[in-house]
DSSP file (Angstrom, degrees, kcal/mol; ACC not computed):
  #  RESIDUE AA STRUCTURE BP1 BP2  ACC     N-H-->O    O-->H-N    N-H-->O    O-->H-N    TCO  KAPPA ALPHA  PHI   PSI    X-CA   Y-CA   Z-CA
    1    1 A M              0   0    0      0, 0.0     2,-0.3     0, 0.0    29,-0.2   0.000 360.0 360.0 360.0 140.0   10.2  -11.6  -13.4
    2    2 A R  E     -a   30   0A   0     27,-1.9    29,-2.4     2,-0.0     2,-0.4  -0.692 360.0-151.5-103.6 158.3    9.0   -8.7  -11.2
    3    3 A E  E     -a   31   0A   0     -2,-0.3     2,-0.5    27,-0.2    29,-0.2  -0.997   3.0-162.6-132.0 133.6   11.0   -6.1   -9.4
    4    4 A V  E     -a   32   0A   0     27,-3.0    29,-2.7    -2,-0.4     2,-0.8  -0.968   9.4-154.2-115.8 122.3   10.1   -4.3   -6.2
    5    5 A D  E     +a   33   0A   0     -2,-0.5    29,-0.1    27,-0.2    27,-0.1  -0.837  23.1 165.3 -99.6 104.7   12.0   -1.1   -5.5
    6    6 A T    >   +     0   0    0     27,-2.2     3,-2.1    -2,-0.8    29,-0.2   0.263  26.4 137.8-102.3  10.8   12.1   -0.5   -1.7
    7    7 A R  T 3  S+     0   0    0      1,-0.3     3,-0.1    27,-0.1    27,-0.1  -0.320  70.2  23.0 -58.6 135.6   14.9    2.2   -1.8
    8    8 A G  T 3  S+     0   0    0      1,-0.3     2,-0.4     0, 0.0    -1,-0.3   0.342 100.7 107.4  89.5  -6.9   14.1    5.1    0.4
    9    9 A F    <   -     0   0    0     -3,-2.1    -1,-0.3     3,-0.0     2,-0.3  -0.819  56.5-148.0-104.8 145.6   11.8    3.1    2.6
   10   10 A S    >   -     0   0    0     -2,-0.4     3,-1.6    -3,-0.1    -3,-0.0  -0.756  42.7 -45.8-106.4 158.9   12.6    2.0    6.2
   11   11 A C  T 3  S+     0   0    0      1,-0.3    -1,-0.1    -2,-0.3    28,-0.1  -0.336 118.0  28.3 -64.9 143.2   11.2   -1.2    7.8
   12   12 A P  T >> S+     0   0    0      0, 0.0     4,-2.2     0, 0.0     3,-0.6  -0.980 111.3  69.6 -94.0   4.9    8.7   -2.5    8.0
   13   13 A Q  H <> S+     0   0    0     -3,-1.6     4,-2.5     1,-0.2     5,-0.2   0.879  97.2  52.1 -53.8 -45.9    7.6   -1.0    4.7
   14   14 A P  H 3> S+     0   0    0      0, 0.0     4,-2.0     0, 0.0    -1,-0.2   0.880 110.6  49.0 -59.9 -35.7   10.0   -3.1    2.5
   15   15 A V  H <> S+     0   0    0     -3,-0.6     4,-2.5     2,-0.2    -2,-0.2   0.906 111.2  49.4 -70.0 -39.2    8.8   -6.3    4.1
   16   16 A L  H  X S+     0   0    0     -4,-2.2     4,-2.2     1,-0.2    -1,-0.2   0.886 109.7  51.8 -64.9 -36.9    5.2   -5.2    3.5
   17   17 A M  H  X S+     0   0    0     -4,-2.5     4,-1.9    -5,-0.2    -1,-0.2   0.879 109.4  50.8 -66.6 -37.7    6.0   -4.4   -0.1
   18   18 A F  H  X S+     0   0    0     -4,-2.0     4,-1.8    -5,-0.2    -2,-0.2   0.949 110.6  48.1 -62.1 -49.2    7.5   -7.9   -0.5
   19   19 A H  H  X S+     0   0    0     -4,-2.5     4,-0.8     1,-0.2    -2,-0.2   0.886 111.7  49.9 -61.1 -39.2    4.4   -9.6    1.0
   20   20 A E  H  < S+     0   0    0     -4,-2.2     4,-0.5     1,-0.2     3,-0.4   0.888 109.0  53.1 -66.4 -37.9    2.2   -7.5   -1.3
   21   21 A A  H  < S+     0   0    0     -4,-1.9     4,-0.4     1,-0.2     3,-0.2   0.837 115.2  38.8 -67.5 -33.1    4.3   -8.5   -4.4
   22   22 A V  H  < S+     0   0    0     -4,-1.8    -1,-0.2     1,-0.2    -2,-0.2   0.499  90.7  93.1 -96.1  -3.8    4.1  -12.2   -3.7
   23   23 A K  S  < S+     0   0    0     -4,-0.8     3,-0.3    -3,-0.4    -1,-0.2   0.898  96.7  28.8 -56.9 -44.4    0.5  -12.3   -2.6
   24   24 A D  S    S+     0   0    0     -4,-0.5    -1,-0.2     1,-0.2     2,-0.2   0.767 136.4  20.0 -92.1 -28.2   -1.0  -13.1   -6.0
   25   25 A N    >   +     0   0    0     -4,-0.4     3,-1.0     1,-0.1    -1,-0.2  -0.607  61.8 167.1-145.5  80.0    1.8  -15.0   -7.7
   26   26 A A  T 3  S+     0   0    0     -3,-0.3    -1,-0.1     1,-0.2    -3,-0.1   0.695  74.7  59.5 -70.3 -20.2    4.2  -16.5   -5.2
   27   27 A D  T 3  S+     0   0    0     -5,-0.1    43,-0.3     2,-0.1    -1,-0.2   0.628  81.4  98.8 -87.2 -11.6    6.0  -18.8   -7.7
   28   28 A E  S <  S-     0   0    0     -3,-1.0    -3,-0.1     1,-0.1   -26,-0.0  -0.530  86.0-103.0 -74.7 138.2    7.1  -16.0  -10.0
   29   29 A P        -     0   0    0      0, 0.0   -27,-1.9     0, 0.0     2,-0.4  -0.276  42.9-165.9 -57.6 147.5   10.7  -14.9   -9.6
   30   30 A L  E     -aB   2  68A   0     38,-2.1    38,-3.4   -29,-0.2     2,-0.4  -1.000  15.7-159.8-141.4 136.0   11.1  -11.6   -7.8
   31   31 A D  E     -aB   3  67A   0    -29,-2.4   -27,-3.0    -2,-0.4     2,-0.5  -0.954  10.1-163.8-113.2 138.4   13.9   -9.1   -7.3
   32   32 A V  E     -aB   4  66A   0     34,-2.2    34,-3.1    -2,-0.4     2,-0.5  -0.985   8.1-149.3-123.3 126.3   13.8   -6.7   -4.4
   33   33 A L  E     +aB   5  65A   0    -29,-2.7   -27,-2.2    -2,-0.5     2,-0.3  -0.838  22.0 177.7 -93.7 126.6   16.1   -3.6   -4.3
   34   34 A V  E     - B   0  64A   0     30,-2.4    30,-2.8    -2,-0.5   -27,-0.1  -0.922  22.2-168.4-127.3 154.5   17.1   -2.5   -0.8
   35   35 A D        +     0   0    0     -2,-0.3     2,-0.3   -26,-0.3     3,-0.1   0.157  66.8  53.2-130.5  19.1   19.3    0.4    0.3
   36   36 A N  S  > S-     0   0    0      1,-0.1     4,-2.1    28,-0.1     5,-0.1  -0.993  77.5-118.3-151.6 157.7   19.9   -0.3    4.0
   37   37 A Q  H  > S+     0   0    0     -2,-0.3     4,-2.7     1,-0.2     5,-0.2   0.877 110.4  54.9 -64.6 -41.4   21.0   -3.2    6.2
   38   38 A A  H  > S+     0   0    0      1,-0.2     4,-2.7     2,-0.2     5,-0.2   0.918 110.5  45.9 -61.2 -43.4   17.8   -3.5    8.2
   39   39 A S  H  > S+     0   0    0      2,-0.2     4,-2.8     1,-0.2     5,-0.4   0.905 111.1  53.4 -65.2 -40.6   15.7   -3.9    5.0
   40   40 A L  H  X S+     0   0    0     -4,-2.1     4,-1.9     1,-0.2    -2,-0.2   0.953 114.9  40.4 -58.0 -50.2   18.3   -6.4    3.6
   41   41 A E  H  X S+     0   0    0     -4,-2.7     4,-2.3     2,-0.2    -2,-0.2   0.913 118.1  46.2 -66.2 -43.9   18.1   -8.6    6.7
   42   42 A N  H  X S+     0   0    0     -4,-2.7     4,-2.2    -5,-0.2    -2,-0.2   0.889 114.8  44.9 -73.4 -39.2   14.3   -8.3    7.2
   43   43 A V  H  X S+     0   0    0     -4,-2.8     4,-2.7    -5,-0.2     5,-0.2   0.907 113.6  52.0 -68.9 -40.8   13.3   -8.9    3.6
   44   44 A T  H  X S+     0   0    0     -4,-1.9     4,-2.6    -5,-0.4     5,-0.2   0.944 111.8  45.9 -58.6 -48.4   15.8  -11.8    3.4
   45   45 A R  H  X S+     0   0    0     -4,-2.3     4,-2.1     1,-0.2    -2,-0.2   0.908 113.6  48.3 -63.2 -42.4   14.3  -13.4    6.5
   46   46 A A  H  X S+     0   0    0     -4,-2.2     4,-1.0     2,-0.2    -1,-0.2   0.903 112.7  49.1 -64.1 -41.5   10.7  -12.9    5.3
   47   47 A A  H ><>S+     0   0    0     -4,-2.7     5,-2.4     1,-0.2     3,-0.6   0.932 111.0  48.9 -65.8 -45.3   11.5  -14.4    1.9
   48   48 A Q  H ><5S+     0   0    0     -4,-2.6     3,-1.7     1,-0.3    -1,-0.2   0.884 107.8  54.2 -63.0 -38.3   13.2  -17.4    3.4
   49   49 A K  H 3<5S+     0   0    0     -4,-2.1    -1,-0.3     1,-0.3    -2,-0.2   0.770 107.5  53.3 -65.6 -23.4   10.3  -18.0    5.8
   50   50 A N  T <<5S-     0   0    0     -4,-1.0    -1,-0.3    -3,-0.6    -2,-0.2   0.224 128.0 -97.4 -97.2  14.2    8.1  -18.0    2.7
   51   51 A G  T < 5S+     0   0    0     -3,-1.7     2,-0.3     1,-0.3    -3,-0.2   0.627  76.8 138.2  88.3  15.6   10.2  -20.7    0.9
   52   52 A Y      < -     0   0    0     -5,-2.4     2,-0.5    -6,-0.1    -1,-0.3  -0.693  50.2-135.1 -93.9 145.4   12.4  -18.5   -1.3
   53   53 A Q  E     -C   69   0A   0     16,-3.7    16,-2.2    -2,-0.3     2,-0.5  -0.863  28.2-149.2 -90.3 134.5   16.1  -18.9   -1.9
   54   54 A V  E     -C   68   0A   0     -2,-0.5     2,-0.4    14,-0.2    14,-0.2  -0.919  18.6-177.6-114.4 127.7   17.7  -15.5   -1.6
   55   55 A T  E     -C   67   0A   0     12,-2.0    12,-3.3    -2,-0.5     2,-0.4  -0.993  15.2-152.1-121.3 125.0   20.8  -14.4   -3.5
   56   56 A A  E     -C   66   0A   0     -2,-0.4     2,-0.4    10,-0.2    10,-0.2  -0.822  11.7-174.6-101.9 134.6   22.1  -10.9   -2.7
   57   57 A H  E     -C   65   0A   0      8,-2.3     8,-3.2    -2,-0.4     2,-0.3  -0.993  24.7-129.1-127.8 124.0   24.1   -8.8   -5.3
   58   58 A D  E     -C   64   0A   0     -2,-0.4     6,-0.2     6,-0.2    -2,-0.0  -0.581  23.2-173.7 -69.3 128.1   25.7   -5.5   -4.6
   59   59 A V  S    S-     0   0    0      4,-3.3    -1,-0.2    -2,-0.3     5,-0.2   0.909  73.1 -20.6 -90.4 -52.4   24.5   -3.0   -7.2
   60   60 A D  S    S-     0   0    0      3,-0.9     4,-0.1     0, 0.0    -2,-0.1   0.167  97.2 -83.7-149.3  23.7   26.6    0.1   -6.5
   61   61 A G  S    S+     0   0    0      2,-0.5     3,-0.1     1,-0.1    -3,-0.0   0.152 127.9  48.1  90.7 -19.9   27.8    0.0   -3.0
   62   62 A T  S    S+     0   0    0      1,-0.2     2,-0.4   -26,-0.0    -1,-0.1   0.571 103.9  59.6-121.8 -20.9   24.6    1.4   -1.5
   63   63 A V        -     0   0    0    -28,-0.0    -4,-3.3   -56,-0.0    -3,-0.9  -0.916  61.4-162.3-116.1 137.1   21.9   -0.7   -3.2
   64   64 A T  E     -BC  34  58A   0    -30,-2.8   -30,-2.4    -2,-0.4     2,-0.6  -0.971  10.7-145.6-119.0 134.2   21.6   -4.5   -3.0
   65   65 A R  E     -BC  33  57A   0     -8,-3.2    -8,-2.3    -2,-0.4     2,-0.7  -0.879  12.1-157.3 -97.0 118.8   19.5   -6.6   -5.4
   66   66 A L  E     -BC  32  56A   0    -34,-3.1   -34,-2.2    -2,-0.6     2,-0.7  -0.876   4.2-155.9 -96.3 114.6   17.9   -9.5   -3.6
   67   67 A E  E     -BC  31  55A   0    -12,-3.3   -12,-2.0    -2,-0.7     2,-0.6  -0.831   9.7-164.9 -93.0 117.7   17.0  -12.3   -6.1
   68   68 A L  E     +BC  30  54A   0    -38,-3.4   -38,-2.1    -2,-0.7     2,-0.3  -0.911  16.2 165.0-108.6 121.5   14.2  -14.4   -4.7
   69   69 A R  E       C   0  53A   0    -16,-2.2   -16,-3.7    -2,-0.6   -41,-0.1  -0.962 360.0 360.0-135.4 150.3   13.6  -17.8   -6.4
   70   70 A R              0   0    0     -2,-0.3    -1,-0.1   -43,-0.3   -42,-0.1   0.367 360.0 360.0-108.3 360.0   11.7  -20.9   -5.5
């Protein structure tokens, strides 16, 4: 499983980082760390459009781990 840490980045950068991470191996499980609502919504939407099921887990009240699985 891979992990992409987008904390500290504002959109569209987290979405671009998601697309880069899945470009070569889209079937591998991927976790994305986000730290703002816009990134959470935009990465979730992009992942779902690419066929991923998304499960969000609050990490510490400010960071959310998005588990992306096919």
